[in-house]
DRENDO-1510 file (C-alpha; in Angstrom, 1 decimal, always signed):
<recs>
REC; n; res; u; v; w
REC; 1; PHE; -48.8; -27.9; +15.3 .
REC; 2; GLN; -51.6; -26.1; +13.5 .
REC; 3; ALA; -53.6; -29.4; +13.3 .
REC; 4; VAL; -54.4; -29.4; +17.0 .
REC; 5; CYS; -55.4; -25.7; +17.2 .
REC; 6; GLY; -59.0; -24.6; +18.0 .
REC; 7; GLY; -60.2; -27.6; +20.0 .
REC; 8; GLU; -59.5; -29.6; +23.1 .
REC; 9; GLN; -56.2; -31.0; +22.0 .
REC; 10; THR; -52.8; -29.7; +23.2 .
REC; 11; LEU; -49.2; -30.0; +22.1 .
REC; 12; ALA; -49.1; -33.3; +23.9 .
REC; 13; ASP; -51.5; -34.7; +21.4 .
REC; 14; VAL; -49.3; -34.0; +18.4 .
REC; 15; SER; -47.8; -37.3; +17.1 .
REC; 16; ASP; -44.1; -37.9; +17.6 .
REC; 17; ALA; -43.4; -37.9; +13.8 .
REC; 18; ASP; -45.1; -34.5; +13.4 .
REC; 19; TYR; -43.6; -33.1; +16.6 .
REC; 20; TYR; -40.0; -33.8; +15.7 .
REC; 21; GLU; -40.4; -32.7; +12.1 .
REC; 22; ALA; -41.9; -29.4; +13.2 .
REC; 23; CYS; -39.2; -28.9; +15.9 .
REC; 24; GLU; -36.6; -28.9; +13.2 .
REC; 25; LEU; -38.2; -25.6; +12.1 .
REC; 26; THR; -38.6; -24.1; +15.6 .
REC; 27; ASP; -35.1; -25.1; +16.6 .
REC; 28; LEU; -33.8; -23.3; +13.5 .
REC; 29; MET; -35.9; -20.3; +14.4 .
REC; 30; GLY; -34.3; -20.2; +17.9 .
REC; 31; THR; -30.8; -20.6; +16.6 .
REC; 32; THR; -31.3; -17.9; +14.0 .
REC; 33; ALA; -32.7; -15.5; +16.6 .
REC; 34; ILE; -29.7; -15.9; +18.9 .
REC; 35; MET; -27.4; -15.6; +15.9 .
REC; 36; MET; -29.1; -12.4; +14.8 .
REC; 37; LEU; -28.8; -11.0; +18.3 .
REC; 38; ASP; -25.1; -11.9; +18.3 .
REC; 39; GLN; -24.6; -10.1; +15.0 .
REC; 40; LYS; -26.4; -7.0; +16.3 .
REC; 41; LYS; -24.5; -6.9; +19.6 .
REC; 42; ARG; -21.3; -4.8; +19.3 .
REC; 43; PRO; -18.3; -5.2; +21.5 .
REC; 44; PRO; -17.5; -2.2; +23.8 .
REC; 45; ARG; -15.8; +0.8; +22.0 .
REC; 46; TYR; -12.6; +2.2; +23.5 .
REC; 47; ASN; -11.4; +5.7; +22.5 .
REC; 48; THR; -8.5; +5.5; +24.9 .
REC; 49; LYS; -5.8; +2.8; +25.3 .
REC; 50; LEU; -6.8; -0.1; +27.4 .
REC; 51; PRO; -4.6; -1.1; +30.4 .
REC; 52; ASN; -2.0; -3.7; +29.8 .
REC; 53; PRO; -2.9; -7.1; +31.0 .
REC; 54; GLU; -1.1; -8.7; +33.9 .
REC; 55; GLY; +1.4; -11.3; +32.9 .
REC; 56; ALA; +1.2; -10.6; +29.2 .
REC; 57; LYS; +3.1; -13.1; +27.1 .
REC; 58; TYR; +4.7; -10.4; +24.9 .
REC; 59; LYS; +5.5; -6.7; +25.3 .
REC; 60; LEU; +5.0; -4.5; +22.2 .
REC; 61; ALA; +5.1; -0.8; +21.4 .
REC; 62; VAL; +3.7; +1.4; +18.7 .
REC; 63; ILE; +6.3; +4.0; +17.8 .
REC; 64; GLU; +5.2; +7.5; +16.8 .
REC; 65; PHE; +6.9; +10.8; +15.9 .
REC; 66; VAL; +5.8; +14.4; +16.2 .
REC; 67; ILE; +7.1; +16.8; +13.6 .
REC; 68; PRO; +8.6; +19.8; +15.4 .
REC; 69; GLY; +6.5; +22.9; +14.9 .
REC; 70; ALA; +3.7; +21.1; +12.9 .
REC; 71; LYS; +0.1; +21.4; +13.9 .
REC; 72; ASN; -0.8; +18.3; +15.9 .
REC; 73; GLY; +2.7; +17.0; +15.1 .
REC; 74; GLY; +1.7; +16.2; +11.5 .
REC; 75; SER; -1.3; +16.0; +9.3 .
REC; 76; ASP; -1.6; +12.3; +10.1 .
REC; 77; LYS; -2.4; +13.0; +13.8 .
REC; 78; GLY; -5.2; +14.3; +16.0 .
REC; 79; PRO; -5.1; +17.1; +18.6 .
REC; 80; ASP; -3.7; +14.6; +21.2 .
REC; 81; GLY; -0.6; +14.2; +19.1 .
REC; 82; HIS; -1.3; +10.6; +18.3 .
REC; 83; ARG; -2.1; +9.0; +14.9 .
REC; 84; VAL; -5.8; +8.3; +15.1 .
REC; 85; ASP; -5.2; +4.6; +14.4 .
REC; 86; SER; -2.5; +4.2; +17.1 .
REC; 87; ILE; -4.8; +3.6; +20.0 .
REC; 88; PRO; -7.0; +1.0; +18.1 .
REC; 89; ILE; -3.8; -0.8; +17.0 .
REC; 90; ALA; -2.5; -0.9; +20.6 .
REC; 91; ASN; -5.9; -2.1; +21.8 .
REC; 92; GLY; -6.0; -4.9; +19.2 .
REC; 93; ILE; -2.7; -6.2; +20.6 .
REC; 94; ILE; -4.0; -5.9; +24.2 .
REC; 95; LYS; -7.2; -7.7; +23.3 .
REC; 96; ALA; -5.1; -10.5; +21.8 .
REC; 97; GLY; -3.3; -11.0; +25.1 .
REC; 98; GLY; -0.2; -8.9; +24.6 .
REC; 99; SER; +0.8; -5.6; +26.3 .
REC; 100; CYS; +1.3; -2.5; +24.1 .
REC; 101; ASP; +2.6; +1.0; +24.9 .
REC; 102; LEU; +2.5; +4.1; +22.7 .
REC; 103; ILE; +6.0; +5.6; +22.7 .
REC; 104; ARG; +7.3; +8.6; +20.9 .
REC; 105; TYR; +10.7; +8.9; +19.1 .
REC; 106; GLU; +12.4; +12.2; +19.9 .
REC; 107; PHE; +15.4; +12.8; +17.6 .
REC; 108; ASP; +17.2; +15.0; +20.2 .
REC; 109; LYS; +16.8; +12.2; +22.9 .
REC; 110; HIS; +17.9; +9.3; +20.7 .
REC; 111; ASP; +20.0; +7.5; +23.4 .
REC; 112; ALA; +17.2; +7.6; +26.0 .
REC; 113; PHE; +14.8; +6.3; +23.4 .
REC; 114; ALA; +17.2; +3.5; +22.5 .
REC; 115; ALA; +17.4; +2.4; +26.1 .
REC; 116; GLU; +13.6; +2.5; +26.4 .
REC; 117; VAL; +12.9; +0.5; +23.3 .
REC; 118; GLU; +15.1; -2.4; +24.5 .
REC; 119; ALA; +12.4; -3.5; +26.9 .
REC; 120; PHE; +10.0; -4.5; +24.1 .
REC; 121; ASP; +9.8; -7.8; +22.2 .
REC; 122; ALA; +8.5; -6.1; +19.1 .
REC; 123; VAL; +7.7; -2.7; +17.8 .
REC; 124; LEU; +5.3; -1.3; +15.1 .
REC; 125; VAL; +6.7; +1.8; +13.5 .
REC; 126; ARG; +3.9; +4.2; +12.6 .
REC; 127; ILE; +5.9; +7.1; +11.2 .
REC; 128; ASN; +5.0; +8.4; +7.7 .
REC; 129; PRO; +7.9; +8.3; +5.1 .
REC; 130; GLY; +9.9; +11.5; +5.2 .
REC; 131; GLN; +8.7; +12.7; +8.6 .
REC; 132; LEU; +12.0; +12.0; +10.3 .
REC; 133; SER; +13.7; +14.5; +7.9 .
REC; 134; GLN; +11.3; +17.4; +8.8 .
REC; 135; GLY; +12.6; +19.8; +11.4 .
REC; 136; THR; +15.3; +17.3; +12.6 .
REC; 137; THR; +19.0; +17.2; +12.5 .
REC; 138; PRO; +20.8; +15.6; +9.5 .
REC; 139; GLY; +21.1; +11.9; +9.7 .
REC; 140; THR; +18.0; +11.4; +11.9 .
REC; 141; GLN; +16.4; +8.8; +9.6 .
REC; 142; GLN; +19.6; +6.8; +9.4 .
REC; 143; ARG; +20.1; +6.8; +13.2 .
REC; 144; PHE; +16.5; +5.6; +13.6 .
REC; 145; ASP; +17.0; +2.9; +11.0 .
REC; 146; ASP; +20.2; +1.7; +12.6 .
REC; 147; LEU; +18.4; +1.4; +15.9 .
REC; 148; MET; +15.6; -0.7; +14.4 .
REC; 149; ASN; +18.2; -2.9; +12.7 .
REC; 150; SER; +20.0; -3.4; +16.0 .
REC; 151; LEU; +16.7; -4.6; +17.5 .
REC; 152; LEU; +16.3; -7.1; +14.6 .
REC; 153; ALA; +19.8; -8.4; +15.2 .
REC; 154; LYS; +18.8; -9.1; +18.8 .
REC; 155; GLY; +15.9; -11.3; +17.7 .
REC; 156; LYS; +13.2; -8.8; +18.2 .
REC; 157; LEU; +10.6; -8.0; +15.5 .
REC; 158; VAL; +10.2; -4.7; +13.8 .
REC; 159; TRP; +7.2; -3.9; +11.5 .
REC; 160; SER; +8.1; -2.8; +8.9 .
REC; 161; SER; +11.9; -3.2; +9.1 .
REC; 162; PRO; +14.1; -0.7; +7.3 .
REC; 163; GLY; +15.2; -3.4; +4.9 .
REC; 164; VAL; +11.7; -4.5; +4.0 .
REC; 165; GLN; +10.6; -0.9; +3.5 .
REC; 166; THR; +13.6; -0.3; +1.2 .
REC; 167; CYS; +13.3; -3.5; -0.8 .
REC; 168; MET; +9.5; -3.7; -0.9 .
REC; 169; GLY; +8.3; -0.1; -0.7 .
REC; 170; ALA; +10.7; +1.4; -3.2 .
REC; 171; LYS; +9.5; +1.7; -6.7 .
REC; 172; ASP; +12.4; -0.3; -8.1 .
REC; 173; ALA; +10.8; -3.3; -6.5 .
REC; 174; LEU; +8.8; -3.5; -9.7 .
REC; 175; VAL; +12.1; -4.2; -11.6 .
REC; 176; LYS; +13.0; -7.0; -9.2 .
REC; 177; ILE; +9.7; -8.8; -9.9 .
REC; 178; ASN; +9.7; -8.2; -13.7 .
REC; 179; HIS; +10.4; -11.9; -14.3 .
REC; 180; MET; +7.3; -12.9; -12.4 .
REC; 181; SER; +3.7; -13.3; -13.7 .
REC; 182; VAL; +2.7; -10.2; -11.7 .
REC; 183; GLY; +5.5; -8.2; -13.2 .
REC; 184; LEU; +6.3; -6.7; -16.6 .
REC; 185; PRO; +9.6; -7.7; -18.3 .
REC; 186; ASP; +10.1; -4.2; -19.8 .
REC; 187; THR; +10.3; -2.5; -16.5 .
REC; 188; PHE; +13.5; -0.5; -15.8 .
REC; 189; ALA; +15.0; +1.7; -13.0 .
REC; 190; TYR; +17.1; +4.8; -13.5 .
REC; 191; TYR; +19.4; +6.2; -10.8 .
REC; 192; GLU; +21.6; +8.4; -13.0 .
REC; 193; LYS; +20.8; +11.1; -15.6 .
REC; 194; SER; +22.7; +9.1; -18.3 .
REC; 195; GLU; +20.6; +6.0; -17.5 .
REC; 196; LEU; +17.3; +8.0; -17.7 .
REC; 197; GLU; +18.2; +9.6; -21.0 .
REC; 198; ALA; +19.3; +6.4; -22.7 .
REC; 199; GLY; +16.5; +4.3; -21.4 .
REC; 200; PHE; +13.6; +6.7; -21.7 .
REC; 201; LYS; +14.4; +7.7; -25.3 .
REC; 202; LYS; +14.3; +4.0; -26.3 .
REC; 203; THR; +11.3; +2.8; -24.3 .
REC; 204; CYS; +9.0; +5.8; -25.1 .
REC; 205; ALA; +9.9; +5.5; -28.8 .
REC; 206; PHE; +8.3; +2.0; -28.7 .
REC; 207; GLN; +5.1; +2.4; -26.6 .
REC; 208; PRO; +3.4; +4.6; -24.0 .
REC; 209; ARG; +5.0; +4.6; -20.6 .
REC; 210; VAL; +4.5; +5.2; -16.9 .
REC; 211; ILE; +7.4; +7.0; -15.2 .
REC; 212; LYS; +7.3; +6.8; -11.4 .
REC; 213; GLN; +9.4; +8.7; -8.9 .
REC; 214; ASN; +10.3; +6.9; -5.7 .
REC; 215; ARG; +9.2; +9.6; -3.3 .
REC; 216; GLY; +5.6; +10.7; -2.5 .
REC; 217; SER; +2.4; +8.8; -1.9 .
REC; 218; ALA; -0.4; +10.6; -3.6 .
REC; 219; GLY; +0.5; +10.3; -7.3 .
REC; 220; GLU; +2.8; +13.3; -7.5 .
REC; 221; GLY; +5.7; +12.6; -9.8 .
REC; 222; ILE; +4.0; +9.6; -11.5 .
REC; 223; TRP; +3.5; +10.5; -15.1 .
REC; 224; LEU; +1.6; +8.7; -17.9 .
REC; 225; ILE; +3.4; +9.5; -21.1 .
REC; 226; TRP; +2.5; +9.2; -24.9 .
REC; 227; LEU; +4.3; +10.3; -28.0 .
REC; 228; HIS; +2.6; +13.4; -29.5 .
REC; 229; ASN; +2.2; +13.6; -33.3 .
REC; 230; LYS; +4.8; +10.9; -33.9 .
REC; 231; PRO; +4.2; +7.1; -34.5 .
REC; 232; TYR; +5.8; +4.5; -32.4 .
REC; 233; CYS; +8.5; +2.2; -33.8 .
REC; 234; GLN; +7.5; -1.4; -34.6 .
REC; 235; ASN; +10.1; -3.2; -32.4 .
REC; 236; PHE; +11.7; -2.2; -29.2 .
REC; 237; GLY; +15.1; -0.7; -30.0 .
REC; 238; ASP; +14.4; +0.1; -33.6 .
REC; 239; SER; +14.7; +3.8; -32.9 .
REC; 240; LYS; +15.1; +6.3; -30.1 .
REC; 241; LEU; +13.6; +9.7; -29.5 .
REC; 242; GLU; +15.2; +13.1; -30.2 .
REC; 243; ASP; +15.4; +15.9; -27.8 .
REC; 244; SER; +12.9; +17.9; -29.9 .
REC; 245; ASP; +10.2; +15.2; -30.0 .
REC; 246; MET; +7.0; +16.1; -28.3 .
REC; 247; ILE; +5.3; +14.0; -25.5 .
REC; 248; LYS; +1.9; +14.3; -23.9 .
REC; 249; MET; +1.9; +13.7; -20.1 .
REC; 250; ILE; -0.6; +13.3; -17.3 .
REC; 251; GLU; +0.5; +13.6; -13.7 .
REC; 252; MET; -1.5; +11.1; -11.6 .
REC; 253; ASN; -2.0; +13.2; -8.4 .
REC; 254; ASP; -4.5; +15.4; -10.1 .
REC; 255; ASN; -4.7; +14.2; -13.8 .
REC; 256; HIS; -3.6; +17.5; -15.3 .
REC; 257; VAL; -2.1; +17.4; -18.8 .
REC; 258; GLU; +1.1; +18.8; -20.0 .
REC; 259; TYR; +3.0; +18.8; -23.4 .
REC; 260; HIS; +6.8; +19.0; -23.4 .
REC; 261; THR; +9.7; +18.1; -25.5 .
REC; 262; VAL; +11.8; +15.1; -24.5 .
REC; 263; ARG; +14.6; +17.4; -23.4 .
REC; 264; GLU; +12.3; +19.5; -21.2 .
REC; 265; PHE; +11.0; +16.4; -19.5 .
REC; 266; LEU; +14.4; +14.9; -18.9 .
REC; 267; THR; +15.7; +18.2; -17.5 .
REC; 268; PHE; +12.7; +18.5; -15.2 .
REC; 269; CYS; +13.4; +15.0; -13.8 .
REC; 270; SER; +17.0; +15.7; -13.1 .
REC; 271; GLU; +17.3; +19.5; -12.5 .
REC; 272; GLY; +13.8; +20.7; -11.7 .
REC; 273; PRO; +11.5; +23.2; -13.4 .
REC; 274; ALA; +13.7; +26.3; -12.8 .
REC; 275; HIS; +16.4; +25.1; -15.1 .
REC; 276; PRO; +16.6; +27.0; -18.4 .
REC; 277; LYS; +16.1; +23.9; -20.5 .
REC; 278; ALA; +13.0; +22.7; -18.5 .
REC; 279; GLY; +10.4; +24.9; -20.1 .
REC; 280; GLU; +7.2; +25.9; -18.4 .
REC; 281; TRP; +5.5; +23.4; -16.0 .
REC; 282; LYS; +2.1; +23.3; -14.4 .
REC; 283; SER; +3.1; +20.6; -11.9 .
REC; 284; ALA; +3.1; +21.9; -8.3 .
REC; 285; PHE; +6.0; +19.5; -7.5 .
REC; 286; PRO; +9.7; +20.2; -8.0 .
REC; 287; GLY; +10.9; +17.3; -10.1 .
REC; 288; LYS; +14.6; +16.5; -9.3 .
REC; 289; TYR; +13.6; +12.9; -8.9 .
REC; 290; LEU; +17.2; +11.6; -8.9 .
REC; 291; ASP; +18.5; +13.9; -6.1 .
REC; 292; GLY; +20.6; +12.1; -3.6 .
REC; 293; GLY; +21.3; +9.1; -5.7 .
REC; 294; LYS; +20.1; +5.5; -5.1 .
REC; 295; ALA; +21.2; +5.5; -1.4 .
REC; 296; ALA; +18.8; +8.4; -0.7 .
REC; 297; GLY; +15.9; +7.0; -2.7 .
REC; 298; GLY; +16.7; +9.0; -5.8 .
REC; 299; GLN; +15.3; +6.9; -8.7 .
REC; 300; LEU; +12.8; +6.7; -11.5 .
REC; 301; VAL; +11.0; +3.5; -12.6 .
REC; 302; ASP; +10.0; +3.2; -16.3 .
REC; 303; GLN; +7.1; +0.8; -16.8 .
REC; 304; ARG; +4.8; +0.0; -19.8 .
REC; 305; LEU; +1.5; +1.9; -19.7 .
REC; 306; LEU; -1.3; -0.6; -19.6 .
REC; 307; PRO; -4.4; +0.8; -21.4 .
REC; 308; ARG; -6.8; -1.0; -19.0 .
REC; 309; ILE; -5.6; +1.2; -16.2 .
REC; 310; SER; -8.7; +3.3; -17.0 .
REC; 311; GLU; -10.8; +0.4; -15.5 .
REC; 312; GLY; -9.2; +1.1; -12.1 .
REC; 313; GLU; -6.8; -0.7; -9.7 .
REC; 314; VAL; -7.4; -3.6; -7.4 .
REC; 315; ARG; -5.8; -3.2; -3.9 .
REC; 316; MET; -5.1; -6.2; -1.8 .
REC; 317; LEU; -5.1; -5.0; +1.9 .
REC; 318; MET; -2.9; -7.5; +3.7 .
REC; 319; VAL; -2.1; -8.2; +7.4 .
REC; 320; GLY; +1.0; -10.4; +7.2 .
REC; 321; ASP; +0.0; -13.1; +4.8 .
REC; 322; THR; -3.7; -12.8; +5.5 .
REC; 323; LEU; -6.0; -10.9; +3.1 .
REC; 324; GLN; -8.3; -8.6; +5.0 .
REC; 325; MET; -10.0; -6.7; +2.2 .
REC; 326; ILE; -10.0; -6.2; -1.6 .
REC; 327; ILE; -10.7; -2.6; -2.8 .
REC; 328; HIS; -11.4; -1.7; -6.4 .
REC; 329; LYS; -10.5; +1.9; -7.1 .
REC; 330; LYS; -12.2; +3.2; -10.2 .
REC; 331; PRO; -10.9; +6.6; -11.5 .
REC; 332; GLU; -13.3; +9.5; -11.8 .
REC; 333; GLY; -12.5; +12.3; -14.2 .
REC; 334; GLY; -9.2; +10.8; -15.6 .
REC; 335; LEU; -7.1; +7.7; -15.9 .
REC; 336; SER; -5.6; +7.8; -12.4 .
REC; 337; ALA; -7.1; +6.0; -9.4 .
REC; 338; VAL; -4.5; +7.8; -7.2 .
REC; 339; GLY; -4.9; +10.9; -5.0 .
REC; 340; GLY; -8.5; +10.4; -4.1 .
REC; 341; ASN; -9.8; +10.9; -7.7 .
REC; 342; SER; -11.7; +7.5; -7.6 .
REC; 343; ALA; -14.8; +5.6; -6.5 .
REC; 344; TYR; -14.1; +2.7; -4.1 .
REC; 345; THR; -15.9; -0.6; -4.1 .
REC; 346; TYR; -15.1; -3.1; -1.3 .
REC; 347; PHE; -15.0; -6.9; -1.5 .
REC; 348; LYS; -14.5; -9.5; +1.2 .
REC; 349; PRO; -11.9; -12.3; +0.8 .
REC; 350; GLY; -13.2; -15.2; -1.2 .
REC; 351; CYS; -15.4; -13.0; -3.4 .
REC; 352; LYS; -16.1; -14.4; -6.9 .
REC; 353; GLU; -15.0; -11.2; -8.6 .
REC; 354; TYR; -11.4; -11.7; -7.6 .
REC; 355; GLU; -11.1; -15.3; -6.5 .
REC; 356; THR; -8.5; -16.2; -9.1 .
REC; 357; LEU; -6.3; -13.1; -8.3 .
REC; 358; GLU; -6.6; -13.8; -4.5 .
REC; 359; ARG; -5.7; -17.5; -4.8 .
REC; 360; LYS; -2.8; -16.9; -7.0 .
REC; 361; PHE; -1.4; -14.0; -5.0 .
REC; 362; ILE; -1.7; -15.6; -1.6 .
REC; 363; ASP; -0.7; -19.2; -2.5 .
REC; 364; GLU; +1.8; -18.6; -5.3 .
REC; 365; ASP; +3.1; -15.1; -5.6 .
REC; 366; ILE; +3.9; -14.0; -2.0 .
REC; 367; PRO; +6.6; -16.7; -1.4 .
REC; 368; GLN; +8.2; -15.9; -4.8 .
REC; 369; LEU; +7.8; -12.2; -4.1 .
REC; 370; MET; +9.8; -12.3; -0.8 .
REC; 371; LYS; +12.6; -14.2; -2.5 .
REC; 372; ALA; +12.7; -11.9; -5.6 .
REC; 373; LEU; +12.9; -8.9; -3.3 .
REC; 374; GLU; +15.6; -10.6; -1.1 .
REC; 375; ILE; +13.6; -10.4; +2.1 .
REC; 376; GLU; +12.6; -14.0; +2.5 .
REC; 377; ASN; +14.3; -14.1; +5.9 .
REC; 378; ASP; +12.4; -11.0; +7.2 .
REC; 379; PRO; +8.9; -11.0; +8.6 .
REC; 380; LEU; +6.2; -9.8; +6.3 .
REC; 381; PRO; +4.9; -6.3; +7.1 .
REC; 382; ILE; +2.1; -6.4; +9.7 .
REC; 383; LEU; +0.1; -4.1; +7.4 .
REC; 384; TRP; +0.7; -3.7; +3.7 .
REC; 385; THR; -0.9; -3.4; +0.3 .
REC; 386; GLY; -0.4; -4.5; -3.3 .
REC; 387; ASP; -2.0; -2.5; -6.1 .
REC; 388; PHE; -2.8; -4.4; -9.3 .
REC; 389; ILE; -3.6; -3.2; -12.8 .
REC; 390; PRO; -5.6; -5.3; -15.2 .
REC; 391; ARG; -4.4; -6.4; -18.6 .
REC; 392; ASP; -5.5; -8.7; -21.3 .
REC; 393; GLY; -4.4; -12.3; -20.7 .
REC; 394; ASP; -3.0; -14.7; -23.3 .
REC; 395; THR; -6.4; -16.4; -23.6 .
REC; 396; PRO; -8.9; -14.2; -25.5 .
REC; 397; GLY; -11.3; -12.6; -23.1 .
REC; 398; SER; -9.2; -13.4; -20.0 .
REC; 399; THR; -7.7; -10.9; -17.6 .
REC; 400; GLU; -4.4; -11.0; -15.7 .
REC; 401; TYR; -3.1; -8.6; -13.1 .
REC; 402; VAL; +0.2; -6.8; -12.8 .
REC; 403; VAL; +1.6; -5.1; -9.7 .
REC; 404; GLY; +1.7; -1.4; -10.0 .
REC; 405; GLU; +2.9; -0.7; -6.5 .
REC; 406; PHE; +3.6; -2.0; -3.0 .
REC; 407; ASN; +3.1; +0.0; +0.1 .
REC; 408; CYS; +4.4; -1.1; +3.5 .
REC; 409; SER; +5.9; +2.0; +5.1 .
REC; 410; CYS; +3.0; +3.3; +7.2 .
REC; 411; VAL; -0.3; +2.2; +5.5 .
REC; 412; GLY; -3.2; +4.2; +6.7 .
REC; 413; ILE; -6.4; +2.5; +8.0 .
REC; 414; SER; -9.1; +4.1; +5.9 .
REC; 415; LYS; -12.2; +3.3; +3.8 .
</recs>
């Protein structure tokens, strides 16, 4: 085009060959301009729930719960009493063509709620673990779970179902996958004091351990443990610890360090810090991890401490079987990437940094996972996470990843 500038010639004088070749560039400029405008343009923002569409194919509901007497109904809610993510979740369903209502479970009006929820094809339960036991009558959680299970029996969908939360969200899920490549074979669960004493004295005599309680979500009751001033035995089972042996411990919620005898630790786990044999504890949490037994979630999981945990954890943020984001959590000021003591780096699906982990987890591990956890006939959670810890692979210089935790109860939407 520049060749005809500055004289009497016009665009019409440009040869066909030059014209069409140059238009490849100008056409690309036009396409790119529109694309850049599309990228810049944002869809409307909605801070309130959209109206339900007429003739929606499916009718869904987001179930919430207000803790009696708590400010805003709980620390997960705003001044309107809703979880801040509830309205965007409902609007996402509405924009996809479904209808969605926000409904509230009231423990003292259970029968009325049971009748109301029958009208929906599916429900998303957005109630934090433990909230149904705060300020409610005994048995509230069980009554709610029984109601959700009755919906499943009628062919409706519940995310996440009580069975999936129990099998996938409990810490002993790590024991059920210990035969898989994403598990560790020396992972054990303890439900009774006798199991804890016999198992821990053997495992910790051999190598550093991570002991995880089943309750809590911010690293409380998750302990990294090393022998103190005593060598490890050469082979698993060669020896066991004595009550008087000393251990060094770090609690992952705040990375504080404690030193205790084996007996003090075992007593704290089963009886709490006030017991005469528990010693003095800095932890702000009450121990008693086995309270209520297995049926009530009382358990401890004993897993090998992987030294590369200091490099951070890799979180796979999943929506059903679709990966939405990969988050690397690098600990700051300690070994733990739990409890907010970490720097976050975000990666999109398909990134080269984690392409092998992503492909293996999505294509190979998830189907095996569902079978190992005995939930292959249940729907995957609508929102869930898997946290992975790096370890050295069999090939020198390679890295493999082991699951440290699943979360599917009420995953927060955060960055």
